[in-house]
NULUM-18451 format. One record per residue (C-alpha): y, x negated, z negated; residue in three letters. Coordinates in steps of 0.25 Angstrom, whole numbers, padded with zeros to 4 digits, always signed. Example, Ala and Ser with C-alpha at 12.3 -4.5 7.8 and 13.67 -1.06 7.14 Angstrom:
2
-0018-0049-0031Ala -0004-0055-0029Ser 
This chain:
153
-0076+0128+0183Met -0076+0113+0180Asn -0065+0109+0170Ile -0064+0095+0176Tyr -0062+0101+0189Asp -0051+0109+0183Asn -0043+0098+0176Leu -0044+0091+0189Lys -0038+0103+0197Glu -0026+0102+0185Glu -0025+0087+0188Gly -0030+0085+0173Leu -0041+0075+0168Glu -0046+0074+0154Met -0038+0064+0146Pro -0044+0053+0138Glu -0049+0058+0125Leu -0039+0059+0115Pro -0041+0050+0102Ile -0039+0056+0088Pro -0029+0051+0080Val -0033+0054+0066Ala -0046+0058+0059Ser -0052+0071+0067Tyr -0061+0074+0078Val -0053+0077+0092Pro -0063+0089+0094Ala -0075+0095+0087Lys -0087+0104+0093Lys -0092+0114+0084Tyr -0104+0123+0090Asn -0099+0126+0104Asp -0084+0124+0100Leu -0075+0112+0103Ile -0063+0111+0092Phe -0052+0100+0097Thr -0042+0094+0088Ser -0028+0095+0091Gly -0025+0087+0105Gln -0010+0082+0109Thr -0007+0079+0123Gly -0011+0064+0124Thr -0015+0056+0136Val -0022+0044+0133Lys -0018+0045+0118Gln -0004+0046+0121Lys +0004+0059+0118Leu +0010+0063+0131Ile +0021+0073+0126Tyr +0028+0073+0114Glu +0038+0082+0106Gly +0040+0097+0103Lys +0041+0109+0112Leu +0055+0115+0112Gly +0062+0102+0108Thr +0056+0090+0115Asp +0047+0097+0126Leu +0047+0107+0135Leu +0036+0118+0136Ile +0029+0111+0149Glu +0029+0098+0142Thr +0021+0105+0130Gly +0011+0111+0140Gln +0009+0098+0146Ala +0006+0093+0132Ser -0002+0105+0129Ala -0011+0102+0142Arg -0014+0088+0137Leu -0018+0092+0123Ala -0027+0101+0130Leu -0033+0091+0139Leu -0035+0082+0127Asn -0041+0094+0120Cys -0051+0095+0131Leu -0054+0081+0131Ala -0059+0082+0116Gln -0067+0093+0120Val -0074+0086+0132Glu -0076+0074+0122His -0086+0082+0114Ile -0093+0090+0126Ile -0092+0081+0137Gly -0087+0091+0149Asn -0076+0101+0148Leu -0085+0111+0157Asn -0094+0114+0143Lys -0082+0121+0139Ile -0085+0136+0138Glu -0072+0141+0133Glu -0057+0136+0126Val -0058+0144+0113Ile -0045+0140+0107Lys -0032+0132+0109Met -0022+0129+0099Thr -0009+0122+0102Gly +0001+0116+0093Tyr +0014+0114+0099Ile +0025+0105+0093Ala +0037+0114+0093Ser +0052+0112+0091Gly +0060+0122+0083Glu +0059+0137+0090Asp +0050+0132+0101Phe +0040+0144+0101Gly +0033+0141+0116Gln +0021+0135+0110Gln +0012+0145+0117Pro +0018+0141+0131Glu +0016+0125+0128Val +0001+0128+0125Leu +0000+0136+0137Glu -0001+0122+0144Gly -0015+0120+0137Ala -0019+0135+0138Ser -0017+0135+0154Ser -0024+0122+0156Leu -0036+0127+0150Leu -0036+0140+0157Met -0034+0131+0170Glu -0046+0122+0166Leu -0056+0132+0160Phe -0052+0144+0167Gly -0056+0156+0157Thr -0064+0147+0149Lys -0049+0141+0145Gly -0044+0154+0139Lys -0042+0153+0124His -0036+0156+0112Ala -0024+0148+0107Arg -0012+0146+0097Ala +0000+0139+0101Ala +0007+0134+0088Ile +0021+0127+0086Gly +0021+0115+0077Val +0032+0107+0073Ala +0024+0093+0076Glu +0012+0088+0082Leu +0006+0075+0080Pro +0012+0062+0087Tyr +0023+0072+0092Asn +0014+0080+0102Ala +0018+0092+0108Pro +0006+0100+0108Val -0008+0098+0101Glu -0020+0107+0105Ile -0033+0110+0100Glu -0044+0119+0105Met -0057+0126+0104Ile -0067+0127+0115Val -0081+0132+0117Arg -0091+0123+0124Val -0105+0124+0129Lys -0116+0118+0119Asp 
């Protein structure tokens, strides 16, 4: 299975590497694990969707934002290891969903990213996850995702 072929089949390409906006590293390798910092749905440094789920945005828009955030996580991993085919498995994904009052469908929003992982990586994409509702995210982003992957040394 070639991840880049799977991306092409989905009509996707790896995004331009997002630039950090503060004093942190976008991803860090420790032994055979890579931890990404939280990524939002930006394309060429521009946030594509803004607002909160349940008040400003529909679930489908949140799912699209989650897919973009996931691609940005993968771009950070690729930057460290050079080739996404070196990913052995996705360990965990945490999604933070900017949520309006009484919005409780965070898992459905994060499913946009989870299902993309399965499409791209097959069984290697099965992961533990947490979908957490929050009051605000940086720059009015609707979704922020961080992940942990295990890679070939």
